[in-house]
N, C-alpha and C positions, 0 to 999 in steps of 0.2 A: 471867808467861811465854805466859800463854794471850790476854791482850788486847794483848801486841805484838806476837805471832803474828797475831792480828786486822787490825792496822793494817798489817801489811806486806804484807799479801794485797791482790788487788783482785778486786771481786766487782761480777758485772753481776746484776743484776734484769730479769729476763725473764717477761713474761707477754702474749702474744699470741692473740687471735682468729684472726687470719690468720697459719697458719704456713708460709708460704711463704717461702722464703731462710733458713730456721731453721739448717741445716745449714751453709749457707755461714758464716753469721750465728758460729755457735758456734764451727766450725772456726778461724777465724779470731782471733777473742777467745780461743781458748784458746793460739793460738800468743804471745799478748802474757800470757801465766800468769792470764788472767781465770777466776775459778770464779765458778759459777753458782747463782743463787737463783731458784725459780718454783713458781709452782700449778700445780694440780690438771692439765688436759690438757696442758699447755704443759710442765711438769715431766715429765711420763711421755714425751711425744716426744722430748725432748732425751734424757733416758736412753734411750729404744728406739733412740737414733741411737748408743749408747755414749758419751754422755758423763758425768760425773758430775753432781748436779743436788741442792741442799739444796734442801728443801721451806719454805714460808715457815713452816708452822704449825710445823717443827722447833727455829726460832728466838724465833716469839711464844710456843709452848708453847700456841696456842690452834688448837682443829679449826677447819675452814671449817663454816660454820654454813648454815642455810638453804637449802639446795640450790646453795650456793656463791655466794648474794649477799654472806656475809660470809667474807673470806676475808683480804684485805691492808689494811684499815682498823685500824692498831692501831699505840699508842703506841713500840712498839719500832721497826715496819718506819720509821717518820715521824722517829723519833729521828735514824736514822741518813740520812735525806733530808733533815734541816733543819738540823742541826748545823753550826756555823760552825768551819771545821779550825781558823784561828787564832785563835779566841777560848778563853781557857784556860779560863774556868768552861764552858765550854760541853763543851770538850773532856774534863774532870773528868767532867762529867756521863755523856757519851758512854761514855766507859772503863768507868764502873762497873756499865754495862749489859750488857756483856762479848758483845757481838752485833759481826756484821759490819761493815764500814765500806763502804756501797755506793758503787761510783763512775759506773755508767751504769746507767740506768734505759732499758728499752728495751718500750714498750707500744703496742698498736694496739687501737682501740677496739672496742667489739661494731657492726657495722654497722646502725645503727638505718634509714637511708634505705632500704636493701634490706628491710626488714620491713613497709615503708609498706601494702603492697599485702593484706597478712594480713587475713582477714576478723577474725579475732580481736584485739580490743582489749590482751587480756592478753600475748598473743604479740609484740605491738609492744612493751608497756612491759617486758617482761622484755628488750629489745634498749636499755635506757635503761642504759648502762654508769654505773657509779657509783665502782668502786676504781679503775679505768683512768686517768679524768681526774683523781682527786685525788692516786694515784703522780704523772703526768704533771705536775700543777701544784706539786706539793711538788718534784720534782727540778729543775724549770725556775725557779721562785724562787730555788733556790741553785745557779744555774747557775756561779757563780765555783768550783765543786768537784765539780758533779755535770754528767754528759752525759747529758740527756733526748732518747731518741728515739719518735718517734711513728710513723714511715713507713718503712716497708720499702723504699723507693726511696732511702733515705739509709743504708742499710747499708753499701754501699761506700764512701760518704764517712767513713761512722766509722772504718771499717778503713784506708781513706787518711789519715786524720788522725793515728790512733796508729802508723800508720809511719813517718809525718812527724817524731812528736814521741816518738818510743820508748818506746811502749808507753802514752802517757797523750794524754789530747786539750788541744787550745790554748782559751784563752779567748775566742777569736774563733768558734770554732767552737759551743762550747759556749751561747755568746749568741745566734747564729744557730740552732740549733735552738731554743732557749727561745722565741726569739720564733715560730718554727712551732708551738710547743705550744699558747701561748696564740690565736693566728689559728686553728689546726685546730678546737680545742676550743671557741672563741667559735662557729665555725660551725655545729660538732656540735649544741649548744646550741639556736643559732637555728633548726635544723630539729626540734627536739624540741618548742620553746616554738610554733613553728608549726602543728605537728602536734595538739596540745593545745588550742589556740586555735580549730583547723578544727572540732575533735569539739566543742565548745561551742556550736557554732552550731546 
């Protein structure tokens, strides 16, 4: 019964540095019966706004470590993001985990470029996002089933697509968002790479 319930529910994983428009996002996702999974400050913000939100650590049974450097990188989370929904073997393995099936992943990255003028290289290094790109890349790879969102400017597009498709997104939209994920992360990595190269001179 617990497993069936998980499959019938819809979950959005939200972990954002920029919390602008978060109330709009949660309010409208809730209209389509999405439940929220989150981490740290994002989860606290969602709850402060009056929404229920499950911590990632409650699913993984693994507390955040190293000042939050390790929190979302976990086999249970990535199993939910990467399993093929129509694959019988995948589904059997996933059901045995008894965890939520994540349908939407909304993550924006640490603003590395804004910290480049900091005097301390340690402060800059701390703005190299690891978990965010990993979540986005996994969900974008599995765009046939999961909607990945990296830009808060796309929140309205997401809600519009949900409205158009009775609470789900269509493949065209998911593929478009997946393309944006890889394009934006590529640019993000290029900025980091250039900074590291410049600091070796």
